[in-house]
Structure formats: structure tokens, C-alpha cells
N, C-alpha and C positions, 0 to 999 in steps of 0.2 A: 504493500499499500503505500503511497507517494504521501509524504510528509506536507503539511501545509506551510508555505514561508509567506508569510503576510507583511514584513518587513518593519513592524513596530518595535520589536525588539529582537536582540540577538537569540537566534533559534537555540535550541537543546542542542548539545556538542554532535556534530555530524561525525561519520566514521571515516578514517583514512582508508585507502586502497588496501585491500588484503595482499598486494603485492607492492612492497616497499619501493620496488625499483620504479614503478610507475610514480610514487609520490615525489622519488628522488627526481625524475625527469622532468615531472611538472614544476618543482621547486627549481630548477635549473632556470628555467627560463624568467622565472619571477626575480631571482638573483640577477641574473646578467642583464636585466632589462628595468632593473629597479622598479618593479611592479609590485602591488599588494598581494594578489594574489593569482593562482591560474588553474585553469582547467582543462582535464583529457575527457572527449565524448566520443561515443558511438552512437551515431542517430541514423534510424529508420524513419518510414514515413508518418509513424504516429506517435514516436517517443525517442526523447533523448536520454541516453543511458550516460550517467558520469562516473566514470570508472576510476577518477583520479582527482583530488583537488589537493593543491598546496599554498600556504602561505610561506612567506621567508622564515618564520620563524617555528613552524608547526613540525612536530617529531615525525621521523620515516615510520615510526612503529605505534605509536599512540597519537590520539586525536586531543589528549588531555594535556599535554606537554606543548605550550606555545607561549610568546609573550602577550602581556596584557592587552585584549581588544584585537589579537592577532589571529584568533580561531577559526576554523573551517565556517563557511556559511552552508554548502550543501552536501558536501563529501560524497560518499557514495550514494547514487540515488537515481531513480527514474522519473523523468517529468514530461509533460506533456509537450508537444513541439512547439506551441504558441507560448510557452512559458520564458523560454530565454532567448538569444541572439542568436545561436549557432545553427538552427534549423533554417533559417533566412539565408546565412551565408552558403550552407551546403547547396541551396538549390543554384547558387552563382556558381560555386565552385565545380559542381557535377554537371550543368548544363552545357552539353556541347557546342551549342548554337549561340551561347554566349560569348560574343568576341568584342565588344566597344567596352572601354574602362568606363567605370561610373565613378565620377570624381567630383566632389563639391569641396567648398573651403572647409567643411567638417567632417567629410566621409569620402573613402575610397573603397571601392568592390570590384575586383576582377577576379579570375581564375585562381590567383595565387596568393590574395590578401583580402582581409574584410577588416578594415579600421574605422572606427568612431572616435574622434578626437574629444569630444565632449557630448555624453548622453543628454545633457540638459537642453541641447539645440536641437534635438530630433523628436519631431512630436510623435512618432511611433514609439520609442521607448521613453520618455521622460515621464510617464505615469506609471512604469512598471514598479513593482515594491522593492526590487533590489536599488532602484534608483533614488525612491522618495525614501526610503528606510535604510537601515544597516543591511549590506556594508556600504552603502552608497557609492553604486558604480559612477566612474565618470568617462574615464578612458576605458577603449577595448581595442584588441588586436587580435587576429585569428588567422590561421592557415589550415589547407586542409591535411588530413591524413589519408594517405593513397595505399593501397594494397599493391602487392608486386605487379598485379595485373593492370593498375592504372586506375582502379575505381575508388571513387571518394566514400570512405565508409565512416567518417567520423572529422573531428578537428581537434586542435590545440588552439588555445587562447590564454591570454594574459589580460589583467584588468588592474585597474588603479582607482583609487578615490579621489585623484586629482587629474583634471583634464591636461591634456597635451598638445601643443599647438602642431607639433611636427613629429613624425614616426619616418625615421629615413629607411632606405634600401637595405642598408646594412643591418639595420635592428630587425628588418622583416626575414632577413637571410639567417640571423640568429634564431628566430622563430622556427623556420622551415628546417634548419638542421637539426634541431631538437625534436622536431615532429618527425623526421626522417629516422632518428634513433628509436623513438617511441614506436614506430611501425615496424622497425627491425625486431625489437624485443616482442611486441605481440605476436608477430610471425612465428618467432623462435618458440614463443610458449604454445603457439597453436602446433607447431610441428612435434613439440614434446609431448602434448596431448595426444596427437594423433598416434603417435609411436606407442604411448603406453596403451591407447585402447586396441591399437592393431596387434601388440603383442599378446594381449588378453585374449582377443578374438582368436588369435592364431592358436594358443594354447588349448582354447577351448575346442577348437575344429580338429585339433590333432585329437584331443579326448575322445571327441566324438567318434571318428574314424576307427581310432585305436580300442574302442569299445569300453571307455570308461563309464559306468552308468551313473556317476555323479554329475557328469559335464552332458549327455545325450538323454534320449527318451529310455526309459527303463525297459529292460529286456523282459520277455515274457516265455515262460516255458511251457511249450504246446504240446500236448498228448494226441496223438492220432486216437480217434475211436474205433473200437473193433468193427471191422467189417460184417456187413450182413453175409453168411455163407449161403452158397446155392443150395438148393435140395440135395441131399446126397452127397455133400461135399465132406471130406475127412477133416474134423476138427484138427488133427495132429499133424496134417500136412505142413510141410516145412516153409512154404510162402506164408502161409497165414501165421504161424508162430513168430516167423520173422518179422513180418508186417506189423503185428499187434505190439511187438517189444520195441520198437523205432521210438525214440524219444528225440525229438529235435529242439533244440533251443536255439531260438533266433529272435531277430527284431523284426516284427512283422511288417514294419514301414522302412526296412533297411535301405531299399534302393531309393525311395523317395526323400529319406533323412539325408543320405549321402549325396543326391543329388542338389538337394537344397545346400548342403555344406560346399559342395564346389561351386554354386552360383554365389553364396556369399564369400566365398575366397577371392573369386575373379572380381566382383565388384568392390571389394576392399582393396584388392592390388592397384586397380585403376585410380583409386583416390589418392595414394601416397605417391611421395617423391621418388626420384630414381635411387637415391641412398637407401631408403628404407624397403624398396622392392630388392635392391641386392641383399639386404640382411636377412630378408624374410625368404629367400628362396630356397633355400634348404628345408626349413620346416614345411613349404608349399610342395616339394617334391615329396616329403615323408607322407603327406595328406594325400596326394595323387596316389603313389605307391601302394598306401594302406587302402585305398578306396579300392583300388585294381583287384588286390589280394581278397578284401573281403567279399567283392563279387564274385571272384573264381572259387572262393571257398563256398560261399553258398550255393552255386551252381553246381559244385561237386557233391554237397550234401544232398542237394535235390536230386541229382543223379543218382545217388545211394539209394534214395527212399525208392525211386522209380525201378530200380534192378531189385 
């Protein structure tokens, strides 16, 4: 649930990011550009997800340690897109048809930056609670976060409680460099999570193919029923006693399950990068060979029943 921010008083302490590195990256921009605070956001069509906020004095590990009046404003939070400035900027950053530079004496907006020198001079924002109340935003500068494919997924911004008449290209470059470091960190974190999920999935798939009952559908012992003998047939005949004593333990859905295993395997491999594919090549070979062996064994057992 989204906390209400009314701007009347300093809200209850917000949480620092669960990832201290993100807080450190956010704080770096605030220090280098002498701004009060900074935010890292991921944004979709409906929600702005603030994944890190930092002031110049806040601790990287706890929101409770900071200088007087320099606490977090929002922290980790999900906000409707019409609350903040970032979603407006994202539309400009991600619009492939946006070519001309929008610039006034108070505002600059293009594909590389979104700068407001003084919120009080912008009718769109001057009545917002973060402008009229604590922490009294006045200056705002933002750059996009782009994934390796070039898509804008969010933004990095710095905010100050004093207006600024000028913000140079070199200062924008500082923001852009920090944003690049943030994006690299997010990408590495995603790859680490993907690798962990892939390894767990591979372990589960190997267990299913090798018959580990803890990882796959349980096996069921099926007993063939005694056949009805033709009238006059000898009940002591070899084929009837042999047939009645056959006990076949097998997974009744083995072929369907193992086909699903292979389908999941290949779908997983397609989503991985090249280095992970190379690391998982040997487990994949084990799964395929195990699958072939299980099919051959199943066919051999069935052939034995027919004989």
C-alpha cells in the first residue's frame, strides 16, 4: 500500500534500499553536484517504483542515521505516475519521435536530460506537496536509465531545496555517468538472480529425469490384474503365472513429464546469456541422456511384459 505524503510535516522515516550499493550510487550524485537528495526510479505506465533514495548524510545501511533535517522523504515506495516529475520526463526520454529540444529560461527537456531550475515558476508543479511542503523541492535534474537494449526503464534524478539558474553540460554528464553505473549494477544483479534461478531449475530438472521423487511427480506402483482365462484353460500354464506375477513400477505420465522437462529446459536456455549457456551445457547433456535412457528402459520393460 502506498503511504500518503501530504507535505505538511516530515513523514515517518522511509526505508533505505535493501541494496546498499544503490543508496551509495544515489548518494554519489548528491555529493558531486551539491544537491540535497537524489532518487533512483523504475517506471511503468501506471506506477513509479522508487528503488533508492539518498541524502548527503543518510547512512547506507539504515534510514535512522542522518544529520538533523536530512532524512529520507520517500525511500522505497511505489507512487502513482501523476505524483512525481519522473514519469513526465520518461515520456520525453522514450519517445522516438521527440527530436526538438524543449527549452525555456526555467526548463530544459530533451532525450538526454530533464531540468527544472525552479519549481515555483512552473504552474504544472508549483502546487505539488513536495514543493509547498517539506522537503520543499526547488531545483530538479534528471537523466534516463537505459537497459543494454537501449530501452528507457527509469531515471536517476537529483533535487535541491534551492533554485539554480544554471546547470552545465558537464554536470549533466556527471548524472549520466552515475546513471550508467547504476544500470550496470542493476543488470549484474539481474544476471545473478537469473543464474541462481537457472541453477535451481536445472537441479530440479536433473532430479526429475533421474527419478528423484522429491523433485518430480511421485511414482505409482501398478499391479496388473489377473487376466480372465478362457474356458478350459489351464490355470497352471506358464504364461498365466508369469503374467500374473509381473509388477511394473513406473511413472504413468513419464513421457509427458519428460517432454515437459525438455521444453522447460530449452525455454530456459533461450533466456540465458552465452556465459550461462556454456556453464549449463554439461547438466543439459545429463538431462538429455537421462531422458533417452529412461525412454529406452521404459520400452524395454514394456517389451518384457508383452513377451
